[in-house]
MARZALUM-368479 format. One record per residue (C-alpha): x, y, z; residue in one letter; residue number from 1. Coordinates in nm, 2 decimals, m for minus. Example, Ala and Ser with C-alpha at 12.3 -4.5 7.8 and 13.67 -1.06 7.14 Angstrom:
2
      u      v      w type seq
   1.23  m0.45   0.78    A   1
   1.37  m0.11   0.71    S   2
This chain:
369
      u      v      w type seq
   0.98  m1.62   0.79    X   1
   0.90  m1.29   0.59    X   2
   1.24  m1.21   0.36    X   3
   1.43  m0.93   0.48    X   4
   1.44  m0.62   0.23    X   5
   1.79  m0.68   0.15    X   6
   1.82  m1.00   0.09    X   7
   1.47  m0.90  m0.18    X   8
   1.64  m0.72  m0.38    X   9
   1.75  m1.00  m0.56    X  10
   1.87  m1.02  m0.94    X  11
   1.49  m1.06  m1.06    X  12
   1.41  m0.75  m0.86    X  13
   1.67  m0.61  m0.99    X  14
   1.62  m0.66  m1.35    X  15
   1.30  m0.53  m1.28    X  16
   1.37  m0.23  m1.21    X  17
   1.46  m0.18  m1.58    X  18
   1.12  m0.32  m1.64    X  19
   0.94  m0.05  m1.43    X  20
   1.10   0.28  m1.61    X  21
   0.89   0.15  m1.90    X  22
   0.53   0.24  m1.70    X  23
   0.37   0.52  m1.80    X  24
   0.31   0.82  m1.58    X  25
  m0.02   0.88  m1.41    X  26
  m0.30   1.04  m1.62    X  27
  m0.62   1.22  m1.49    X  28
  m0.98   1.05  m1.59    X  29
  m1.33   1.13  m1.46    X  30
  m1.12   1.32  m1.21    X  31
  m0.93   1.03  m1.08    X  32
  m0.59   0.93  m1.09    X  33
  m0.48   0.59  m1.17    X  34
  m0.18   0.43  m1.38    X  35
  m0.29   0.38  m1.70    X  36
  m0.17   0.23  m2.02    X  37
  m0.09   0.32  m2.35    X  38
  m0.42   0.26  m2.57    X  39
  m0.28  m0.02  m2.75    X  40
  m0.22  m0.24  m2.38    X  41
  m0.47  m0.31  m2.13    X  42
  m0.44  m0.22  m1.80    X  43
  m0.34  m0.53  m1.61    X  44
  m0.55  m0.73  m1.25    X  45
  m0.41  m0.99  m1.00    X  46
  m0.67  m1.18  m0.79    X  47
  m0.59  m1.43  m0.49    X  48
  m0.87  m1.61  m0.47    X  49
  m0.96  m1.64  m0.80    X  50
  m1.17  m1.95  m0.81    X  51
  m1.40  m1.83  m0.51    X  52
  m1.75  m1.66  m0.53    X  53
  m1.58  m1.31  m0.53    X  54
  m1.28  m1.38  m0.71    X  55
  m1.54  m1.55  m1.06    X  56
  m1.75  m1.19  m1.03    X  57
  m1.47  m0.96  m1.03    X  58
  m1.27  m1.17  m1.31    X  59
  m1.58  m1.12  m1.52    X  60
  m1.62  m0.75  m1.40    X  61
  m1.30  m0.65  m1.52    X  62
  m1.26  m0.82  m1.84    X  63
  m1.56  m0.63  m1.91    X  64
  m1.38  m0.32  m1.85    X  65
  m1.07  m0.43  m2.07    X  66
  m0.82  m0.55  m1.81    X  67
  m0.58  m0.82  m1.86    X  68
  m0.69  m1.07  m1.55    X  69
  m0.43  m1.30  m1.40    X  70
  m0.57  m1.49  m1.11    X  71
  m0.34  m1.69  m0.86    X  72
  m0.38  m2.06  m0.77    X  73
  m0.16  m2.31  m0.51    X  74
  m0.02  m2.59  m0.71    X  75
   0.07  m2.71  m1.03    X  76
  m0.21  m2.97  m1.07    X  77
  m0.50  m2.75  m0.92    X  78
  m0.81  m2.96  m1.02    X  79
  m0.93  m2.61  m1.02    X  80
  m0.70  m2.50  m1.29    X  81
  m0.91  m2.65  m1.53    X  82
  m1.29  m2.56  m1.43    X  83
  m1.14  m2.17  m1.44    X  84
  m1.02  m2.25  m1.77    X  85
  m1.38  m2.35  m1.90    X  86
  m1.54  m2.04  m1.73    X  87
  m1.30  m1.81  m1.80    X  88
  m1.09  m1.87  m2.08    X  89
  m0.94  m1.48  m2.04    X  90
  m0.79  m1.54  m1.70    X  91
  m0.43  m1.63  m1.69    X  92
  m0.35  m1.87  m1.40    X  93
  m0.03  m1.76  m1.21    X  94
   0.13  m2.02  m0.95    X  95
   0.13  m1.87  m0.57    X  96
   0.05  m1.90  m0.21    X  97
  m0.07  m1.68   0.05    X  98
   0.13  m1.86   0.29    X  99
   0.48  m1.83   0.09    X 100
   0.65  m1.47   0.03    X 101
   0.86  m1.58  m0.24    X 102
   0.59  m1.70  m0.49    X 103
   0.42  m1.38  m0.46    X 104
   0.69  m1.18  m0.53    X 105
   0.77  m1.41  m0.82    X 106
   0.40  m1.38  m0.94    X 107
   0.43  m1.02  m0.90    X 108
   0.75  m0.98  m1.06    X 109
   0.61  m1.16  m1.37    X 110
   0.25  m0.98  m1.38    X 111
   0.34  m0.62  m1.32    X 112
   0.01  m0.58  m1.24    X 113
  m0.15  m0.20  m1.17    X 114
  m0.45  m0.37  m0.91    X 115
  m0.41  m0.63  m0.65    X 116
  m0.69  m0.78  m0.54    X 117
  m0.67  m0.98  m0.24    X 118
  m0.98  m1.20  m0.18    X 119
  m0.78  m1.55  m0.09    X 120
  m0.87  m1.65   0.24    X 121
  m0.98  m1.96   0.45    X 122
  m1.35  m1.81   0.37    X 123
  m1.56  m2.02   0.59    X 124
  m1.65  m1.91   0.94    X 125
  m1.74  m2.23   1.13    X 126
  m1.43  m2.44   0.97    X 127
  m1.20  m2.13   1.10    X 128
  m1.27  m2.28   1.49    X 129
  m1.12  m2.64   1.36    X 130
  m0.86  m2.51   1.18    X 131
  m0.80  m2.20   1.33    X 132
  m0.40  m2.17   1.27    X 133
  m0.39  m2.27   0.92    X 134
  m0.69  m1.94   0.90    X 135
  m0.47  m1.75   1.08    X 136
  m0.20  m1.84   0.85    X 137
  m0.37  m1.77   0.52    X 138
  m0.62  m1.53   0.61    X 139
  m0.43  m1.31   0.88    X 140
  m0.05  m1.33   0.76    X 141
  m0.19  m1.39   0.40    X 142
  m0.24  m1.00   0.38    X 143
   0.12  m0.92   0.52    X 144
   0.32  m1.11   0.28    X 145
   0.08  m0.97   0.02    X 146
   0.20  m0.67   0.12    X 147
   0.52  m0.69   0.16    X 148
   0.53  m0.84  m0.18    X 149
   0.36  m0.50  m0.32    X 150
   0.61  m0.31  m0.13    X 151
   0.96  m0.52  m0.25    X 152
   0.84  m0.54  m0.60    X 153
   0.61  m0.21  m0.71    X 154
   0.55   0.01  m0.38    X 155
   0.82   0.24  m0.45    X 156
   0.73   0.35  m0.83    X 157
   0.55   0.65  m0.96    X 158
   0.28   0.41  m1.07    X 159
   0.28   0.15  m0.79    X 160
   0.04  m0.14  m0.77    X 161
  m0.29  m0.04  m0.59    X 162
  m0.39  m0.30  m0.35    X 163
  m0.76  m0.43  m0.25    X 164
  m0.80  m0.61   0.12    X 165
  m1.15  m0.84   0.13    X 166
  m1.23  m0.73   0.49    X 167
  m1.51  m0.86   0.67    X 168
  m1.84  m0.74   0.84    X 169
  m1.72  m1.06   1.08    X 170
  m1.48  m0.83   1.23    X 171
  m1.76  m0.68   1.43    X 172
  m1.86  m0.97   1.55    X 173
  m2.01  m0.91   1.90    X 174
  m2.18  m0.53   1.76    X 175
  m2.09  m0.25   1.98    X 176
  m2.36  m0.02   1.78    X 177
  m2.63  m0.06   1.51    X 178
  m2.62   0.00   1.22    X 179
  m2.19  m0.05   1.21    X 180
  m1.97   0.17   1.03    X 181
  m1.59   0.23   0.93    X 182
  m1.56   0.34   1.31    X 183
  m1.74   0.09   1.46    X 184
  m1.48  m0.11   1.71    X 185
  m1.42  m0.46   1.66    X 186
  m1.49  m0.72   1.84    X 187
  m1.47  m1.08   1.64    X 188
  m1.63  m1.37   1.74    X 189
  m1.41  m1.64   1.50    X 190
  m1.11  m1.73   1.43    X 191
  m1.22  m1.62   1.11    X 192
  m1.30  m1.29   1.26    X 193
  m0.98  m1.26   1.43    X 194
  m0.76  m1.29   1.12    X 195
  m0.96  m1.07   0.89    X 196
  m0.91  m0.80   1.16    X 197
  m0.52  m0.82   1.13    X 198
  m0.55  m0.82   0.78    X 199
  m0.76  m0.49   0.78    X 200
  m0.51  m0.30   1.02    X 201
  m0.17  m0.45   0.87    X 202
  m0.34  m0.31   0.53    X 203
  m0.38   0.01   0.70    X 204
  m0.05  m0.03   0.88    X 205
   0.15  m0.04   0.53    X 206
  m0.05   0.21   0.38    X 207
   0.00   0.50   0.62    X 208
   0.40   0.34   0.72    X 209
   0.51   0.27   0.34    X 210
   0.24   0.52   0.11    X 211
   0.06   0.23  m0.04    X 212
  m0.26   0.26  m0.20    X 213
  m0.41   0.01   0.00    X 214
  m0.78   0.00   0.04    X 215
  m1.01  m0.25   0.24    X 216
  m1.38  m0.29   0.20    X 217
  m1.58  m0.42   0.48    X 218
  m1.84  m0.63   0.31    X 219
  m2.13  m0.74   0.47    X 220
  m2.30  m1.09   0.40    X 221
  m2.32  m1.12   0.01    X 222
  m2.43  m1.42  m0.21    X 223
  m2.52  m1.52  m0.52    X 224
  m2.62  m1.84  m0.73    X 225
  m2.19  m1.89  m0.76    X 226
  m2.20  m1.92  m0.37    X 227
  m2.06  m2.19  m0.18    X 228
  m2.25  m2.51  m0.11    X 229
  m2.14  m2.49   0.27    X 230
  m2.29  m2.12   0.32    X 231
  m2.62  m2.11   0.44    X 232
  m2.77  m1.90   0.21    X 233
  m2.65  m2.14  m0.09    X 234
  m2.73  m2.43   0.16    X 235
  m3.10  m2.31   0.23    X 236
  m3.18  m2.27  m0.17    X 237
  m3.00  m2.55  m0.31    X 238
  m3.15  m2.80  m0.02    X 239
  m3.52  m2.62  m0.11    X 240
  m3.47  m2.71  m0.47    X 241
  m3.33  m3.08  m0.42    X 242
  m3.68  m3.12  m0.20    X 243
  m3.87  m2.97  m0.46    X 244
  m3.72  m3.23  m0.69    X 245
  m3.78  m3.51  m0.47    X 246
  m3.40  m3.57  m0.40    X 247
  m3.39  m3.46  m0.07    X 248
  m3.64  m3.45   0.21    X 249
  m3.48  m3.23   0.49    X 250
  m3.29  m2.97   0.53    X 251
  m3.03  m2.93   0.88    X 252
  m2.94  m2.66   1.06    X 253
  m2.80  m2.45   1.29    X 254
  m2.88  m2.10   1.44    X 255
  m3.20  m1.96   1.23    X 256
  m3.24  m1.64   1.45    X 257
  m2.91  m1.50   1.29    X 258
  m2.96  m1.17   1.16    X 259
  m2.76  m1.05   0.85    X 260
  m2.68  m0.75   0.58    X 261
  m2.72  m0.97   0.25    X 262
  m2.66  m0.86  m0.10    X 263
  m2.56  m0.93  m0.42    X 264
  m2.17  m1.06  m0.46    X 265
  m2.16  m0.93  m0.84    X 266
  m2.29  m0.59  m0.70    X 267
  m2.01  m0.61  m0.44    X 268
  m1.69  m0.68  m0.70    X 269
  m1.80  m0.30  m0.82    X 270
  m1.71  m0.17  m0.51    X 271
  m1.40  m0.31  m0.49    X 272
  m1.29  m0.21  m0.84    X 273
  m1.46   0.16  m0.73    X 274
  m1.20   0.16  m0.42    X 275
  m0.89   0.17  m0.66    X 276
  m0.99   0.45  m0.90    X 277
  m0.96   0.70  m0.61    X 278
  m0.75   0.95  m0.57    X 279
  m0.65   0.79  m0.17    X 280
  m0.68   0.48  m0.04    X 281
  m0.96   0.46   0.21    X 282
  m1.20   0.16   0.37    X 283
  m1.54   0.17   0.31    X 284
  m1.84  m0.02   0.43    X 285
  m2.01  m0.22   0.18    X 286
  m2.34  m0.38   0.29    X 287
  m2.69  m0.31   0.16    X 288
  m2.81  m0.11   0.50    X 289
  m3.08  m0.42   0.61    X 290
  m3.15  m0.69   0.76    X 291
  m3.31  m0.97   0.76    X 292
  m3.28  m1.31   0.96    X 293
  m3.19  m1.65   0.84    X 294
  m3.59  m1.74   0.89    X 295
  m3.64  m1.49   0.66    X 296
  m3.45  m1.61   0.43    X 297
  m3.59  m1.98   0.47    X 298
  m3.94  m1.84   0.45    X 299
  m3.90  m1.66   0.08    X 300
  m3.67  m1.96  m0.07    X 301
  m3.97  m2.23   0.02    X 302
  m4.23  m1.96  m0.08    X 303
  m4.03  m1.96  m0.44    X 304
  m3.97  m2.32  m0.46    X 305
  m4.34  m2.37  m0.41    X 306
  m4.31  m2.58  m0.08    X 307
  m4.52  m2.37   0.15    X 308
  m4.40  m2.37   0.56    X 309
  m4.03  m2.42   0.57    X 310
  m4.09  m2.57   0.93    X 311
  m4.24  m2.88   0.79    X 312
  m3.89  m2.93   0.61    X 313
  m3.60  m2.78   0.88    X 314
  m3.46  m2.95   1.15    X 315
  m3.22  m2.79   1.34    X 316
  m2.89  m2.96   1.52    X 317
  m2.65  m2.85   1.75    X 318
  m2.36  m2.96   1.59    X 319
  m2.42  m2.68   1.35    X 320
  m2.42  m2.40   1.64    X 321
  m2.07  m2.20   1.63    X 322
  m1.88  m2.17   1.95    X 323
  m1.98  m1.78   1.99    X 324
  m2.26  m1.65   1.76    X 325
  m2.27  m1.35   1.58    X 326
  m2.62  m1.23   1.60    X 327
  m2.68  m0.92   1.40    X 328
  m2.48  m0.72   1.16    X 329
  m2.61  m0.45   0.93    X 330
  m2.38  m0.20   0.75    X 331
  m2.41   0.16   0.67    X 332
  m2.31   0.19   0.35    X 333
  m2.35   0.58   0.33    X 334
  m1.99   0.69   0.29    X 335
  m1.90   0.44  m0.02    X 336
  m2.25   0.53  m0.15    X 337
  m2.07   0.94  m0.10    X 338
  m1.75   0.88  m0.21    X 339
  m1.76   0.58  m0.42    X 340
  m2.11   0.65  m0.59    X 341
  m2.18   0.31  m0.53    X 342
  m2.52   0.17  m0.50    X 343
  m2.65  m0.20  m0.47    X 344
  m2.87  m0.32  m0.74    X 345
  m2.99  m0.67  m0.66    X 346
  m3.26  m0.66  m0.32    X 347
  m3.30  m0.96  m0.12    X 348
  m3.63  m1.00  m0.26    X 349
  m3.47  m1.06  m0.63    X 350
  m3.13  m1.22  m0.47    X 351
  m3.34  m1.52  m0.34    X 352
  m3.54  m1.53  m0.63    X 353
  m3.19  m1.53  m0.87    X 354
  m3.07  m1.86  m0.62    X 355
  m3.36  m2.05  m0.65    X 356
  m3.40  m2.02  m1.02    X 357
  m3.01  m2.10  m1.05    X 358
  m3.01  m2.41  m0.79    X 359
  m3.38  m2.56  m0.94    X 360
  m3.20  m2.56  m1.30    X 361
  m2.88  m2.68  m1.16    X 362
  m3.09  m2.97  m0.95    X 363
  m3.24  m3.06  m1.26    X 364
  m2.93  m3.07  m1.48    X 365
  m2.77  m3.34  m1.26    X 366
  m3.09  m3.56  m1.27    X 367
  m3.08  m3.56  m1.61    X 368
  m2.78  m3.68  m1.65    X 369
């Protein structure tokens, strides 16, 4: 149960009010108003989902921008913590849990971030059918808890914490129009999509009700070498690499007719940051505006590894089909291009090539161990 605002103003939060007095006023930089610290200090970013594909790309990007990066992780002995420290020694790990409002309040009190990027979620769509309640609690209600923590800790300051919510093209589901825009009605086809719709709407609600600088990025599929092996794109490139090296003999998939708007994750995290540099919060579709089928992804992958026709290696298994499939997703990023000045830089062919090259090298190294 959420903590009521009057209970939330505990002694730590009262002490925090004294700290808030030292936060510097906004200054104008390149026509955008944003809280900027003294030049001797660093802007601070707080990221949930720091160990995921997007979290790692975003941490790297923000560090390059001169931010002090904090990543929230659940559990004192999380095995991913050491891996994260090895890859990103500049990230400070903060304990916290999207299912625990008190932990979020404590984390924000400690960090006092300028920007909060909520990338944490149960993000594998297929798994959400088997773990619907957990998906709703983390992916949906977790957004509410994050926003409530911001409202309690830093939502009423002169320099409030700016919030980014990772919305998803899976919210569109059974699409009503092609391409999909910020105004396209939602019809989610999975517990994951439903939870994301809640997160999207509660972000809008807190923005309108409490004046929070809270923006949502409706991100279409975005991939790369850091994608988890359970996702179809990485499953394809990794298994193709393993077949090429003689480790595997076949690739087992579900629906290969599905069409998606695939971009590069490294491009998409830049759009997240751009949203939080704007004068006013808003929602944006982040996409390439092109669609490709899973079969096209297969064709390009198997050509690049030198195996020829993918049909000689792929077997279809109904167990990999979703109970309710999403057949076609293609986004219209016009608003992001016009208002943010954002452009995707990595095209479909280059994206597949990056992933294939990485997985050939990755599996070759593993063979030599």
